[in-house]
ROVOLUM-293756 format. One record per residue: x, y, z of N, C-alpha, C in turn; residue in one letter. Coordinates in steps of 0.2 Angstrom, whole numbers, padded with zeros to 4 digits, always signed. Layout:
BEGIN
XYZXYZXYZa/...
// end
This chain:
BEGIN
+0220+0255+0043+0220+0248+0043+0215+0245+0038m/+0217+0241+0034+0212+0238+0029+0207+0233+0032k/+0201+0234+0030+0196+0229+0033+0198+0222+0031p/+0196+0217+0035+0197+0210+0033+0193+0208+0027f/+0196+0205+0022+0192+0204+0016+0187+0199+0018p/+0181+0200+0014+0175+0195+0015+0177+0189+0011k/+0176+0183+0014+0177+0177+0011+0170+0174+0008f/+0169+0174+0002+0163+0172-0001+0164+0165-0005r/+0159+0161-0005+0159+0155-0009+0153+0155-0014l/+0153+0152-0019+0147+0152-0024+0142+0148-0020k/+0136+0150-0021+0130+0147-0018+0130+0139-0020r/+0132+0138-0026+0132+0131-0028+0136+0126-0024s/+0141+0129-0021+0146+0125-0017+0142+0121-0012v/+0138+0125-0009+0134+0123-0003+0127+0119-0005f/+0124+0122-0011+0118+0120-0013+0118+0113-0016a/+0122+0112-0020+0122+0105-0024+0123+0099-0020y/+0128+0099-0015+0128+0094-0011+0122+0092-0007p/+0119+0097-0004+0112+0096-0001+0107+0093-0005y/+0107+0096-0011+0102+0093-0016+0103+0086-0018v/+0109+0085-0019+0111+0078-0021+0110+0073-0015v/+0111+0075-0009+0110+0071-0003+0102+0070-0002f/+0098+0075-0003+0091+0075-0002+0088+0070-0008a/+0091+0070-0014+0088+0066-0019+0090+0059-0018i/+0096+0057-0016+0098+0051-0014+0094+0048-0008i/+0094+0052-0003+0090+0050+0003+0083+0049+0002f/+0080+0052-0002+0073+0051-0003+0071+0046-0009l/+0075+0046-0014+0074+0041-0019+0077+0034-0018v/+0082+0033-0015+0085+0027-0014+0080+0021-0012s/+0076+0022-0006+0071+0017-0004+0066+0016-0010p/+0064+0021-0013+0059+0020-0019+0062+0015-0024l/+0069+0017-0026+0072+0013-0031+0073+0006-0029v/+0074+0005-0023+0075-0002-0020+0069-0006-0021l/+0063-0003-0019+0057-0006-0019+0055-0008-0026v/+0056-0003-0031+0055-0005-0038+0059-0011-0040i/+0066-0011-0038+0070-0016-0040+0068-0023-0038f/+0066-0023-0031+0063-0029-0028+0057-0031-0032y/+0053-0027-0034+0046-0029-0037+0047-0032-0044s/+0053-0030-0047+0054-0033-0054+0059-0039-0054l/+0061-0042-0048+0066-0047-0047+0063-0052-0043t/+0067-0058-0043+0065-0063-0038+0072-0066-0036r/+0073-0069-0030+0079-0072-0028+0080-0079-0031e/+0086-0080-0034+0087-0087-0036+0087-0092-0029i/+0083-0096-0029+0083-0100-0023+0082-0108-0024d/+0083-0112-0019+0081-0119-0020+0074-0120-0023n/+0074-0125-0027+0067-0127-0030+0064-0133-0027y/+0058-0133-0024+0055-0139-0021+0049-0141-0025s/+0048-0148-0024+0041-0150-0027+0039-0155-0021v/+0032-0155-0021+0029-0158-0015+0024-0163-0018n/+0023-0169-0015+0018-0174-0017+0011-0171-0017k/+0007-0173-0021+0000-0171-0022+0000-0163-0025s/+0005-0160-0026+0005-0153-0029+0004-0153-0036s/+0000-0148-0039-0001-0148-0046+0005-0145-0049v/+0009-0149-0052+0016-0147-0055+0018-0152-0061n/+0017-0149-0067+0018-0153-0072+0026-0155-0073s/+0027-0160-0077+0035-0161-0078+0038-0156-0082p/+0034-0152-0086+0037-0147-0090+0039-0141-0086e/+0035-0140-0081+0036-0134-0076+0043-0136-0072v/+0043-0142-0069+0049-0144-0065+0055-0144-0070i/+0055-0146-0076+0061-0146-0080+0063-0139-0082i/+0058-0134-0083+0060-0127-0084+0064-0125-0078d/+0061-0126-0072+0065-0124-0066+0072-0127-0065n/+0072-0133-0067+0079-0136-0066+0083-0133-0071l/+0081-0132-0077+0085-0129-0082+0087-0122-0079d/+0083-0118-0077+0084-0111-0074+0089-0111-0069f/+0089-0115-0064+0093-0115-0059+0100-0118-0060i/+0101-0121-0066+0107-0122-0069+0110-0129-0068g/+0106-0134-0067+0109-0141-0066+0113-0143-0072y/+0111-0141-0078+0114-0143-0084+0121-0140-0085e/+0123-0135-0081+0129-0132-0081+0135-0136-0078e/+0133-0141-0074+0138-0145-0071+0140-0150-0076d/+0147-0150-0077+0149-0154-0083+0149-0162-0081p/+0150-0163-0074+0150-0171-0073+0143-0173-0073v/+0138-0170-0070+0131-0172-0071+0128-0172-0078l/+0131-0167-0082+0128-0167-0089+0130-0173-0093s/+0135-0177-0090+0137-0183-0094+0132-0189-0093q/+0129-0189-0087+0124-0194-0086+0117-0191-0087v/+0116-0185-0087+0110-0182-0088+0107-0180-0082g/+0105-0174-0081+0102-0171-0075+0095-0173-0074t/+0091-0174-0079+0084-0177-0079+0083-0181-0085y/+0077-0185-0084+0075-0189-0090+0068-0190-0089y/+0064-0188-0094+0056-0189-0094+0054-0193-0100y/+0051-0199-0098+0049-0204-0103+0041-0203-0105d/+0038-0198-0102+0031-0197-0104+0027-0199-0098g/+0029-0203-0093+0026-0205-0087+0030-0203-0081e/+0036-0204-0081+0040-0204-0075+0046-0199-0076t/+0047-0194-0072+0053-0189-0072+0058-0191-0068l/+0064-0193-0070+0070-0195-0066+0074-0189-0066t/+0076-0187-0060+0080-0181-0059+0086-0182-0054v/+0092-0180-0056+0098-0181-0052+0099-0174-0048i/+0098-0174-0041+0099-0169-0037+0106-0168-0036n/+0109-0162-0036+0116-0160-0035+0118-0161-0028y/+0123-0165-0027+0127-0166-0021+0135-0166-0023r/+0139-0163-0018+0146-0163-0020+0149-0169-0020e/+0146-0174-0016+0150-0181-0016+0145-0186-0019r/+0139-0186-0016+0134-0192-0018+0128-0189-0021h/+0127-0188-0027+0121-0186-0031+0116-0191-0029p/+0110-0188-0028+0104-0192-0027+0099-0192-0032e/+0096-0198-0034+0091-0198-0040+0084-0199-0037t/+0080-0195-0040+0073-0195-0038+0069-0197-0044y/+0064-0202-0043+0059-0203-0049+0052-0200-0046r/+0050-0196-0051+0043-0193-0049+0038-0195-0054i/+0033-0198-0051+0027-0200-0055+0021-0195-0055f/+0018-0195-0060+0012-0190-0061+0006-0194-0062f/+0000-0191-0060-0007-0194-0061-0012-0188-0061e/-0015-0187-0066-0020-0182-0067-0017-0175-0065n/-0011-0174-0068-0008-0167-0067-0005-0166-0060e/-0005-0171-0056-0002-0170-0049+0003-0175-0048k/+0008-0174-0044+0013-0178-0042+0010-0184-0037i/+0010-0190-0039+0007-0195-0035+0012-0199-0031s/+0018-0199-0033+0023-0203-0030+0030-0200-0031l/+0034-0200-0026+0041-0198-0026+0046-0204-0023i/+0050-0206-0027+0055-0211-0024+0062-0208-0024e/+0066-0210-0019+0073-0208-0019+0078-0213-0019e/+0083-0212-0023+0088-0218-0024+0095-0215-0023y/+0099-0219-0020+0106-0217-0020+0110-0222-0024e/+0112-0220-0030+0114-0225-0035+0109-0229-0038g/+0109-0235-0037+0103-0240-0039+0099-0242-0033d/+0101-0240-0027+0098-0242-0021+0092-0238-0019t/+0086-0240-0018+0080-0237-0016+0080-0235-0009l/+0080-0229-0007+0081-0226+0000+0074-0225+0003i/+0070-0222-0001+0063-0220+0002+0058-0221-0004d/+0053-0225-0003+0048-0227-0008+0042-0222-0008a/+0042-0218-0003+0036-0213-0003+0038-0207+0000d/+0042-0203-0003+0045-0197-0001+0039-0191-0001l/+0039-0187+0004+0034-0182+0004+0036-0176-0001k/+0042-0174-0001+0044-0168-0005+0052-0169-0006d/+0054-0165-0011+0061-0165-0014+0063-0157-0014v/+0069-0156-0011+0071-0149-0012+0078-0150-0016k/+0077-0147-0022+0083-0147-0027+0088-0142-0025f/+0094-0143-0023+0099-0138-0021+0101-0134-0027l/+0101-0128-0026+0103-0123-0031+0110-0120-0029n/+0114-0121-0035+0121-0118-0034+0122-0111-0037r/+0117-0108-0039+0117-0101-0042+0115-0096-0037l/+0118-0090-0037+0116-0085-0032+0114-0079-0036k/+0110-0075-0032+0109-0068-0035+0101-0068-0036g/+0099-0064-0041+0092-0062-0043+0091-0063-0050v/+0085-0063-0052+0084-0063-0059+0078-0058-0060y/+0077-0055-0066+0072-0050-0067+0066-0054-0070f/+0060-0052-0068+0054-0055-0070+0048-0051-0068t/+0042-0052-0071+0036-0048-0069+0031-0053-0066i/+0034-0059-0064+0029-0064-0060+0026-0061-0054d/+0029-0056-0051+0026-0053-0045+0020-0050-0046n/+0020-0046-0052+0014-0042-0054+0009-0047-0056f/+0011-0052-0060+0006-0057-0063+0003-0060-0057v/+0006-0062-0052+0003-0066-0046-0002-0061-0043k/-0001-0055-0043-0006-0051-0039-0012-0050-0043f/-0012-0049-0050-0018-0048-0054-0021-0055-0055f/-0018-0060-0055-0021-0067-0056-0023-0070-0050n/-0023-0067-0044-0025-0070-0038-0031-0067-0036t/-0037-0070-0036-0043-0067-0034-0043-0064-0027g/-0040-0067-0022-0040-0065-0015-0037-0058-0015d/-0031-0057-0018-0028-0051-0018-0032-0045-0021y/-0035-0047-0027-0039-0042-0030-0045-0040-0026m/-0048-0045-0022-0054-0043-0018-0051-0038-0012k/-0045-0039-0010-0043-0035-0004-0041-0028-0008v/-0039-0028-0014-0037-0022-0017-0043-0018-0018f/-0049-0021-0021-0055-0017-0022-0058-0015-0015l/-0058-0019-0010-0060-0017-0004-0057-0011-0001r/-0050-0011-0002-0046-0005+0000-0048+0001-0004s/-0049+0001-0010-0052+0006-0014-0058+0009-0011l/-0063+0004-0010-0070+0006-0008-0069+0010-0001y/-0065+0007+0004-0065+0010+0010-0061+0017+0010i/-0056+0018+0006-0053+0024+0005-0057+0029+0002a/-0061+0027-0003-0066+0032-0007-0071+0034-0002f/-0074+0029+0002-0080+0031+0007-0077+0036+0012m/-0071+0034+0015-0068+0038+0020-0067+0045+0017s/-0064+0046+0011-0063+0052+0008-0069+0056+0007t/-0074+0053+0005-0081+0056+0003-0084+0059+0010l/-0084+0055+0015-0087+0057+0021-0083+0063+0024f/-0076+0062+0024-0072+0068+0026-0074+0074+0022c/-0075+0074+0016-0077+0080+0012-0083+0082+0014l/-0088+0078+0015-0095+0080+0016-0095+0084+0023i/-0091+0081+0028-0091+0084+0034-0086+0090+0034i/-0080+0089+0031-0075+0094+0031-0076+0101+0028g/-0080+0101+0022-0081+0107+0018-0086+0112+0022f/-0091+0109+0025-0096+0114+0029-0092+0116+0035p/-0088+0112+0038-0084+0114+0044-0079+0119+0042t/-0076+0119+0037-0071+0124+0035-0074+0130+0033a/-0080+0130+0030-0084+0136+0028-0086+0140+0034y/-0089+0136+0039-0091+0140+0045-0085+0142+0049v/-0080+0139+0049-0074+0141+0052-0071+0147+0049l/-0071+0148+0042-0068+0154+0039-0073+0160+0040s/-0079+0159+0042-0084+0164+0043-0083+0167+0050k/-0079+0164+0055-0078+0166+0062-0073+0172+0062m/-0074+0175+0068-0069+0181+0069-0062+0177+0069k/-0057+0181+0068-0050+0179+0067-0048+0175+0074e/-0049+0178+0079-0047+0176+0086-0050+0169+0087r/-0057+0169+0086-0061+0163+0087-0059+0157+0083t/-0058+0159+0076-0056+0153+0072-0049+0151+0073r/-0045+0155+0076-0038+0152+0077-0039+0147+0083n/-0043+0149+0088-0044+0144+0094-0047+0138+0092i/-0052+0138+0087-0055+0132+0085-0051+0128+0081v/-0046+0131+0077-0042+0128+0073-0037+0124+0077s/-0035+0127+0082-0030+0123+0087-0034+0117+0090v/-0040+0118+0091-0044+0112+0094-0045+0106+0089m/-0045+0108+0082-0045+0103+0077-0038+0099+0077f/-0033+0103+0079-0026+0100+0079-0024+0096+0085l/-0028+0097+0090-0026+0094+0097-0026+0086+0096l/-0031+0083+0093-0031+0076+0093-0025+0073+0089p/-0023+0077+0084-0017+0075+0080-0011+0075+0084m/-0010+0078+0090-0005+0078+0094-0004+0071+0099w/-0010+0068+0099-0010+0061+0102-0008+0056+0097i/-0004+0051+0100-0002+0045+0096-0007+0042+0092n/-0006+0041+0085-0011+0038+0081-0014+0032+0083f/-0010+0027+0086-0012+0021+0089-0017+0022+0095l/-0015+0027+0099-0019+0028+0105-0026+0030+0103l/-0026+0034+0098-0033+0037+0095-0037+0031+0093r/-0034+0026+0089-0037+0021+0086-0040+0016+0092t/-0036+0015+0097-0038+0010+0102-0043+0014+0107y/-0043+0020+0107-0048+0024+0110-0055+0022+0107a/-0055+0022+0101-0062+0021+0097-0064+0014+0098w/-0059+0009+0099-0060+0002+0100-0063+0001+0107r/-0061+0005+0112-0064+0005+0118-0071+0008+0118t/-0073+0012+0114-0079+0015+0113-0084+0010+0110l/-0082+0007+0105-0087+0003+0101-0087-0005+0101i/-0082-0007+0105-0081-0015+0105-0087-0017+0109e/-0088-0024+0109-0094-0027+0111-0095-0026+0119k/-0090-0025+0123-0091-0023+0130-0089-0016+0131t/-0089-0012+0125-0087-0005+0126-0092+0000+0129g/-0090+0006+0129-0094+0011+0132-0101+0012+0129i/-0101+0012+0122-0108+0013+0119-0112+0007+0120i/-0110+0001+0119-0114-0005+0121-0116-0005+0128n/-0112-0003+0132-0114-0003+0139-0120+0002+0141t/-0119+0008+0138-0125+0013+0138-0131+0010+0135v/-0131+0007+0129-0137+0004+0126-0140-0001+0130l/-0136-0006+0133-0139-0011+0137-0142-0008+0144e/-0139-0003+0146-0141+0000+0153-0148+0003+0152s/-0150+0005+0146-0157+0008+0145-0161+0003+0141v/-0159-0003+0141-0164-0008+0139-0163-0010+0131g/-0159-0007+0128-0158-0008+0121-0153-0013+0119l/-0153-0017+0114-0149-0022+0112-0142-0020+0110p/-0137-0023+0112-0130-0021+0110-0129-0022+0103a/-0125-0018+0100-0123-0018+0093-0117-0021+0091q/-0116-0025+0086-0110-0027+0083-0107-0022+0079n/-0103-0018+0082-0099-0013+0078-0092-0014+0076l/-0089-0018+0080-0082-0020+0079-0081-0025+0073m/-0075-0025+0070-0073-0029+0065-0078-0029+0059y/-0080-0023+0057-0084-0022+0051-0081-0016+0047t/-0083-0016+0041-0080-0010+0036-0083-0003+0039q/-0088-0003+0042-0091+0003+0045-0086+0006+0051g/-0084+0001+0055-0079+0003+0060-0073+0006+0057a/-0070+0003+0052-0064+0005+0049-0065+0012+0046v/-0070+0013+0042-0072+0019+0039-0073+0025+0044i/-0076+0023+0050-0077+0028+0055-0071+0030+0058l/-0066+0026+0060-0060+0028+0063-0056+0032+0057v/-0056+0030+0051-0052+0033+0046-0055+0040+0045m/-0061+0041+0045-0064+0048+0045-0062+0052+0051v/-0062+0049+0057-0060+0053+0063-0052+0055+0062y/-0048+0050+0060-0041+0052+0060-0039+0056+0054d/-0042+0056+0048-0040+0060+0042-0044+0066+0041f/-0050+0067+0045-0054+0073+0044-0050+0080+0045l/-0045+0081+0050-0041+0087+0050-0038+0088+0043p/-0035+0083+0040-0032+0084+0034-0036+0086+0028f/-0043+0086+0029-0047+0088+0024-0050+0095+0026m/-0051+0097+0032-0053+0103+0034-0048+0109+0033i/-0042+0107+0036-0037+0113+0036-0035+0115+0029l/-0034+0111+0024-0032+0114+0017-0038+0118+0014p/-0044+0116+0015-0050+0119+0013-0051+0126+0017i/-0050+0126+0023-0050+0132+0027-0045+0137+0025y/-0039+0134+0024-0033+0138+0021-0035+0142+0015n/-0039+0139+0010-0041+0141+0004-0046+0146+0005t/-0051+0145+0009-0057+0149+0010-0055+0156+0013l/-0051+0156+0017-0049+0162+0021-0045+0167+0016i/-0043+0164+0010-0039+0168+0006-0043+0171+0000k/-0050+0169+0000-0054+0171-0006-0055+0179-0005i/-0055+0182-0010-0056+0190-0010-0063+0191-0009d/-0064+0194-0003-0071+0196-0001-0075+0200-0006r/-0072+0204-0010-0075+0208-0015-0078+0204-0021s/-0076+0198-0022-0079+0193-0027-0085+0191-0024v/-0086+0189-0018-0092+0187-0015-0097+0193-0015i/-0095+0199-0013-0099+0204-0013-0102+0206-0020e/-0098+0205-0025-0100+0206-0032-0105+0201-0034a/-0105+0195-0031-0110+0190-0033-0116+0192-0030s/-0116+0195-0024-0123+0197-0020-0125+0203-0024y/-0121+0208-0026-0123+0214-0030-0126+0212-0037d/-0124+0206-0040-0127+0204-0046-0133+0200-0045l/-0136+0199-0039-0142+0196-0038-0142+0189-0036g/-0136+0186-0035-0136+0179-0032-0137+0179-0025a/-0141+0174-0023-0143+0173-0016-0137+0169-0013n/-0138+0167-0006-0132+0164-0002-0130+0158-0005h/-0135+0153-0007-0134+0147-0009-0131+0147-0016y/-0133+0151-0020-0130+0152-0027-0123+0154-0027r/-0122+0159-0022-0115+0161-0021-0110+0156-0019t/-0113+0152-0014-0109+0146-0011-0107+0141-0017l/-0112+0139-0021-0110+0134-0026-0107+0136-0032f/-0109+0142-0034-0106+0145-0040-0100+0149-0040r/-0099+0152-0034-0093+0156-0033-0088+0153-0028v/-0090+0152-0022-0086+0150-0016-0083+0143-0018i/-0087+0138-0019-0085+0131-0020-0080+0131-0026f/-0081+0134-0032-0076+0133-0037-0069+0136-0035p/-0070+0142-0031-0063+0145-0029-0060+0141-0023l/-0064+0136-0020-0061+0132-0015-0058+0126-0018a/-0059+0124-0024-0056+0118-0027-0049+0116-0026l/-0044+0121-0026-0038+0119-0024-0037+0116-0017p/-0040+0119-0012-0040+0116-0006-0044+0110-0005g/-0049+0109-0009-0053+0102-0009-0048+0097-0012i/-0045+0099-0018-0040+0094-0021-0035+0092-0016s/-0032+0097-0013-0027+0095-0008-0029+0091-0002s/-0035+0092+0000-0038+0089+0005-0040+0081+0003g/-0043+0081-0003-0044+0074-0005-0038+0070-0006v/-0033+0073-0009-0026+0069-0009-0023+0067-0003t/-0023+0072+0002-0021+0071+0009-0025+0066+0013m/-0031+0064+0011-0035+0059+0014-0035+0053+0010t/-0036+0053+0004-0037+0047+0000-0030+0043+0000f/-0024+0046-0001-0018+0043-0001-0016+0039+0005v/-0016+0042+0011-0015+0038+0017-0021+0033+0019p/-0027+0034+0017-0032+0030+0018-0031+0023+0015a/-0029+0023+0008-0028+0017+0005-0022+0013+0007i/-0018+0016+0010-0012+0012+0012-0012+0011+0020t/-0016+0014+0023-0017+0012+0031-0018+0005+0032a/-0014+0003+0037-0015-0004+0039-0016-0005+0047f/-0014-0001+0051-0016-0001+0058-0023-0001+0059a/-0027+0004+0056-0034+0005+0058-0038-0002+0056i/-0036-0004+0050-0040-0010+0047-0038-0016+0052s/-0032-0017+0054-0030-0022+0058-0033-0022+0065k/-0034-0016+0068-0036-0016+0075-0044-0016+0074i/-0047-0012+0070-0054-0011+0070-0058-0016+0065m/-0054-0019+0060-0058-0023+0055-0056-0030+0056g/-0050-0032+0059-0048-0039+0060-0047-0042+0053g/-0047-0048+0053-0046-0052+0047-0051-0051+0042t/-0057-0049+0044-0063-0049+0039-0063-0043+0035q/-0059-0038+0037-0059-0032+0033-0052-0030+0032c/-0047-0034+0030-0040-0033+0028-0040-0028+0022a/-0036-0024+0023-0034-0019+0017-0028-0021+0014t/-0026-0017+0008-0020-0018+0005-0014-0016+0009i/-0015-0011+0013-0009-0009+0017-0007-0015+0022g/-0012-0018+0025-0011-0023+0030-0008-0029+0026e/-0011-0031+0020-0008-0036+0016-0001-0035+0014t/+0001-0029+0012+0008-0028+0010+0012-0029+0017i/+0010-0026+0022+0014-0027+0028+0015-0034+0030e/+0010-0039+0029+0011-0046+0030+0015-0049+0025r/+0014-0047+0019+0018-0051+0014+0026-0049+0014e/+0027-0043+0017+0034-0041+0017+0038-0046+0022f/+0035-0048+0027+0038-0053+0032+0039-0060+0029s/+0036-0062+0024+0037-0068+0021+0040-0068+0014t/+0038-0063+0010+0040-0063+0003+0041-0055+0001d/+0047-0052+0002+0047-0045+0001+0047-0044-0006m/+0049-0048-0011+0048-0047-0018+0041-0046-0020w/+0037-0050-0018+0030-0049-0020+0027-0043-0016f/+0029-0042-0010+0027-0036-0006+0029-0030-0009g/+0035-0030-0012+0037-0024-0016+0033-0023-0022s/+0031-0028-0025+0027-0027-0031+0020-0024-0030a/+0017-0026-0024+0011-0023-0022+0012-0016-0020m/+0017-0014-0017+0019-0007-0015+0019-0003-0021s/+0022-0006-0026+0023-0002-0033+0016-0001-0036v/+0012-0006-0036+0005-0005-0039+0001+0000-0035i/+0002+0000-0028-0002+0006-0025+0001+0012-0026i/+0008+0013-0027+0011+0019-0028+0009+0022-0035m/+0008+0018-0040+0006+0020-0046-0001+0022-0046v/-0005+0019-0042-0012+0021-0041-0013+0028-0038l/-0009+0029-0033-0009+0035-0029-0006+0041-0034m/-0001+0039-0037+0001+0045-0042-0004+0046-0047l/-0007+0041-0050-0013+0042-0055-0018+0046-0052a/-0020+0045-0045-0026+0048-0042-0024+0055-0041s/-0018+0057-0039-0015+0063-0038-0015+0067-0044m/-0013+0064-0049-0013+0068-0056-0020+0069-0058f/-0025+0065-0057-0032+0066-0059-0035+0072-0055l/-0034+0071-0048-0037+0076-0044-0034+0083-0045i/-0027+0083-0047-0024+0090-0048-0026+0092-0055a/-0029+0088-0059-0030+0090-0066-0035+0096-0067g/-0039+0096-0062-0044+0102-0062-0041+0109-0061g/-0035+0109-0059-0032+0116-0058-0025+0116-0062d/-0026+0115-0068-0020+0114-0073-0016+0121-0073n/-0021+0126-0074-0018+0133-0075-0014+0136-0069d/-0016+0133-0063-0012+0135-0057-0014+0142-0055g/-0019+0145-0058-0022+0152-0056-0029+0151-0053e/-0030+0154-0048-0036+0154-0044-0036+0160-0040n/-0042+0163-0040-0043+0169-0036-0043+0167-0028i/-0045+0161-0027-0045+0159-0020-0038+0157-0018g/-0038+0154-0012-0031+0152-0009-0028+0147-0013g/-0021+0146-0013-0018+0141-0016-0018+0134-0012g/-0015+0129-0014-0014+0123-0011-0010+0124-0004l/-0012+0120+0001-0009+0120+0007-0002+0118+0006l/
// end
């Protein structure tokens, strides 16, 4: 009896669909955010009394949203500006309304509403010009708004500072910890490594609120200080509180990559350093530290990137006084996803640039120590 023939398919038959699905699944949200950042939705256009809005800006918007495209209104003129007063016909299907907008010191001083020749309202507060066009238009106004607005730039620079300080403290604490951990016996360091991972098994928000319970005005730390006669400290809603919790949350992401690199360093290299006359500190800084750079690079990336975009920590521990760019993006998305997308793209470019610079120190990809995690 002949054996049942084996049925084989080319590997690509299964591989390509998975690859295509993975690319679409991962890239689609990114493409959508980039698209939103470079576009704006065509919407109704409003002017308000006392707002700084020149006649030229209003006319540009009226042209853009397409009032001149209506053949009936074009016969009577959609707007007329005589140097002092801007007269605009707002589109209505049956009864177009006319508005006379007066300007004084580059501000709208008075808005009058007419139906035909009849004055309806002699002191209108605002006008919404109805738009008959639908869709989006491409623009870089979202990016211009970010870089031209001082408040957003302050939040951006504050986020960079908090992320940098958090990463620096994680490195200062993480490298010695990983070095000591790598020197332990295998069984001991495995147990200690699990202890570093244990806090990560607890929900991120629960860990943050636990720190709030410790350092808030009526928290455990201030309660202990007051019980021994010391004054209570104002620890909450400060940059220090935000940095403290970020260091706590992201420290394992610094320790583990460095530890993973240190345990892979060839011990004969360290022994050769001692044989050539180098002492313990010289070996540490001239041999071990350079060999641990891949792990340090990975740890810095894994710490700095989430630190600059984190918003829950700054919102809970810093309040409105220490708002970060991640918190600002989260807030902007609820009101203006176009501008929020532009902010997200700016942060994404920053993170890619930082990852490129951090990884630049290991361009050849060869190291006697361990590789990246």
